[in-house]
C-alpha positions in Angstrom: -3.4 -5.5 -15.7 -2.5 -9.0 -14.3 -5.5 -10.7 -13.0 -4.5 -13.9 -11.0 -7.0 -16.7 -10.8 -8.5 -15.9 -7.5 -11.1 -18.2 -5.7 -12.3 -16.1 -2.7 -12.3 -12.6 -4.1 -13.2 -10.9 -7.4 -10.8 -8.3 -8.8 -11.8 -5.8 -11.5 -10.9 -2.5 -12.8 -12.9 0.2 -14.6 -11.9 2.4 -17.5 -11.7 5.4 -15.2 -9.0 3.7 -13.1 -11.3 2.6 -10.2 -10.5 -0.9 -9.1 -12.9 -3.1 -7.2 -12.0 -5.9 -4.8 -15.0 -7.9 -3.6 -14.9 -10.6 -0.9 -16.5 -13.6 -2.5 -17.5 -16.3 0.0 -21.2 -15.3 0.3 -22.3 -18.7 1.7 -19.8 -18.2 4.6 -20.9 -14.6 5.1 -17.4 -13.6 3.5 -15.6 -14.8 6.6 -11.8 -14.7 6.5 -9.8 -17.8 6.0 -6.1 -18.2 5.3 -6.7 -18.5 1.4 -8.9 -15.3 1.4 -6.3 -13.3 3.2 -3.4 -14.6 0.9 -5.5 -13.6 -2.2 -6.2 -10.2 -0.8 -2.6 -9.5 -0.1 -1.6 -10.7 -3.5 -4.3 -8.4 -5.2 -3.3 -5.4 -3.1 0.4 -5.9 -4.0 -0.6 -6.1 -7.7 -2.8 -2.9 -7.3 0.0 -1.0 -5.7 2.1 -1.6 -8.8 -0.5 -0.4 -11.3 0.2 3.2 -12.1 -3.2 3.5 -13.8 -5.3 2.6 -10.6 -6.8 5.9 -9.2 -8.9 4.4 -6.5 -10.3 1.2 -4.9 -13.6 0.1 -3.8 -13.7 -2.9 -1.2 -17.1 -4.6 -0.8 -18.6 -8.0 0.0 -20.7 -10.3 -2.2 -24.1 -11.6 -0.8 -25.9 -10.6 2.3 -22.8 -9.6 4.4 -19.7 -7.5 4.1 -17.7 -9.9 6.3 -18.4 -12.0 9.4 -15.0 -12.0 10.6 -13.0 -15.2 11.0 -14.1 -18.5 9.5 -15.0 -21.1 12.0 -13.0 -23.8 10.3 -10.0 -21.5 10.1 -10.3 -20.8 13.8 -10.6 -24.5 14.5 -7.4 -25.2 12.6 -5.5 -22.5 14.7 -6.6 -24.3 17.9 -4.6 -27.4 16.8 -1.5 -25.4 15.9 1.4 -24.2 18.2 2.2 -20.6 19.1 4.8 -20.3 16.3 2.3 -21.4 13.7 -0.3 -19.1 15.1 2.2 -16.2 14.9 2.8 -16.9 11.4 -0.8 -17.0 10.6 -1.5 -13.8 12.5 1.2 -12.0 10.8 -0.3 -12.7 7.4 -3.6 -10.9 8.7 -1.4 -8.1 10.0 0.3 -7.9 6.6 -3.1 -7.6 4.8 -4.1 -4.7 7.2 -0.8 -3.0 6.5 -1.1 -3.4 2.8 -4.6 -1.9 2.6 -3.8 1.0 5.0 -0.7 1.9 2.9 -2.2 1.6 -0.6 -1.0 4.9 -2.4 -4.4 5.9 -3.7 -7.9 6.6 -2.2 -9.6 3.5 -0.8 -13.4 3.2 0.1 -15.2 0.3 1.9 -18.9 -0.3 0.9 -20.3 -2.1 3.9 -23.7 -4.0 4.4 -25.0 -6.6 6.7 -22.6 -7.8 9.2 -19.1 -6.4 9.7 -17.5 -8.3 12.6 -14.1 -8.8 14.1 -11.4 -8.5 11.4 -13.8 -6.7 9.1 -13.4 -3.8 11.3 -9.8 -3.8 10.5 -10.5 -3.6 6.9 -12.9 -0.7 7.4 -10.6 1.2 9.5 -7.8 0.9 7.1 -9.8 2.5 4.2 -9.9 6.2 3.7 -13.7 6.4 3.6 -16.6 4.1 4.5 -20.1 4.0 3.1 -22.6 1.7 4.9 -26.2 0.6 4.5 -28.5 1.6 7.4 -28.9 -2.0 8.4 -25.2 -2.7 8.9 -24.2 -4.1 12.3 -20.6 -3.8 13.5 -18.9 -5.8 16.4 -15.5 -6.1 17.8 -16.4 -9.6 18.9 -13.1 -11.2 19.7 -13.3 -11.2 23.5 -16.6 -13.2 23.3 -14.3 -16.1 22.1 -11.7 -15.4 24.6 -9.5 -13.7 21.9 -8.1 -10.3 21.4 -8.6 -7.9 18.5 -4.8 -7.6 18.3 -3.7 -7.1 14.6 -6.6 -4.7 13.9 -6.3 -2.8 17.1 -3.9 -0.1 15.8 -6.2 0.9 13.0 -9.4 0.7 15.1 -8.0 2.9 17.8 -6.7 5.5 15.3 -10.2 5.5 13.6 -12.4 5.9 16.7 -10.1 6.9 19.5 -8.8 4.9 22.4 -11.7 5.9 24.8 -14.3 4.4 22.4 -12.1 1.5 21.4 -11.6 0.5 24.9 -15.5 0.4 25.4 -16.4 -1.6 22.3 -13.3 -4.0 22.3 -14.0 -4.8 25.9 -17.9 -5.2 25.6 -18.0 -6.8 22.3 -21.6 -5.1 22.0 -23.2 -4.5 18.6 -22.7 -1.2 17.1 -25.6 0.0 14.9 -24.9 2.1 11.8 -26.0 5.4 13.3 -23.7 4.8 16.3 -20.9 3.8 13.8 -21.5 7.1 12.1 -21.3 9.1 15.4 -18.1 7.2 16.3 -16.3 8.1 13.0 -16.2 4.5 12.1 -18.2 5.1 9.0 -18.6 8.3 7.0 -22.0 7.9 5.3 -25.1 5.7 6.1 -28.2 5.2 4.0 -30.2 2.5 2.3 -27.8 0.2 0.4 -28.8 1.5 -3.0 -28.3 5.0 -2.1 -25.0 4.2 -0.3 -23.8 2.3 -3.4 -24.7 5.3 -5.6 -22.9 7.8 -3.3 -19.9 5.5 -3.1 -19.7 5.4 -6.9 -19.9 9.0 -7.2 -17.3 9.7 -4.5 -14.8 7.3 -6.3 -15.6 8.8 -9.8 -14.9 12.3 -8.4 -11.5 11.4 -6.7 -10.5 9.5 -10.0 -10.4 12.9 -11.8 -7.9 14.5 -9.4 -4.2 14.6 -9.8 -2.9 11.0 -9.5 0.5 12.2 -8.0 -1.3 14.6 -5.6 -3.6 11.9 -4.4 -0.6 9.6 -3.6 1.4 12.2 -1.9 -1.7 13.3 0.2 -2.1 9.8 1.5 1.6 9.6 2.3 1.3 13.1 4.0 -1.5 12.0 6.2 0.6 9.0 7.4 3.7 11.2 8.0 1.7 13.9 9.9 -0.4 11.5 12.1 0.8 11.8 15.7 4.0 13.6 14.6 5.0 16.7 16.5 4.7 19.9 14.5 8.4 20.4 14.7 11.1 21.8 12.4 11.5 18.5 10.6 7.8 18.2 9.7 7.7 22.0 8.7 10.6 21.2 6.4 9.1 18.1 5.0 5.7 19.8 4.2 7.6 22.7 2.6 9.7 20.5 0.5 6.6 18.5 -0.6 4.5 21.4 -1.8 7.6 22.9 -3.6 8.3 19.6 -5.4 4.6 19.1 -6.4 4.2 22.7 -7.7 7.1 22.2 -10.2 6.2 18.6 -11.1 4.5 17.9 -14.6 1.2 17.2 -12.9 1.4 20.1 -10.6 2.1 22.4 -13.4 -0.7 21.0 -15.5 -3.2 21.3 -12.6 -2.3 25.0 -12.1 -2.6 25.7 -15.8 -5.9 24.0 -16.2 -7.3 25.8 -13.3 -6.2 29.3 -14.5 -7.4 28.5 -18.2 -10.7 27.1 -16.8 -10.5 23.7 -18.4 -10.2 20.2 -17.1 -6.6 18.9 -16.5 -5.1 16.3 -18.7 -2.7 14.6 -16.2 0.7 13.6 -17.8 2.7 10.7 -16.5 5.2 12.1 -13.9 
């Protein structure tokens, strides 16, 4: 696997196909800057091309997952015109889209602070495990800004009613509240959350690689799509194609023969 020389993230892959991206600006609470965003986009583009990647964990080094935008980055944007700000914002929007559309399961392991754009990363992941002490905040309006590029993912994750409250108030969201909102899926002490996240990833890494990728694509296709003849045809075509694929055939045979599947390359 290609491993570019990254400065602000760490990028590794385990033998079972689980990749790990870690935000690595701990002295700045892993706050975003333009370089970190560019590195994350590059890493995700690379991951998407790796046929042996089965799942991804996203986490943060140090005391916090991510404190949102770096103050020096924000200062630089003050001195730029609207066109330059649009180009910069588009890069963050691109990052969110890349993470949201990665073709394998993604998990965010969150602790400490998760503010601003960090909520975008969280809402783009398939599942989120958090420590009990994590604090979340859609803090943009405090600065006279708008949570624009992350809004589609936040609204999809927690619903427009709750998004309106927390995007307008910028109030802190404790872990238990985040759990009730559906912002996260699991909350415990950090050690237990890490263990649970590792087990979840190890489990999904044993599933059919093609089935995992097609399932993620199916979720995107079905979301807010009317259950019409086109969708019925699409889902019928999908399961028929998967059943006769090499991996589908192996999965069915393994189940009937009561053994673990050996997934072929499809």
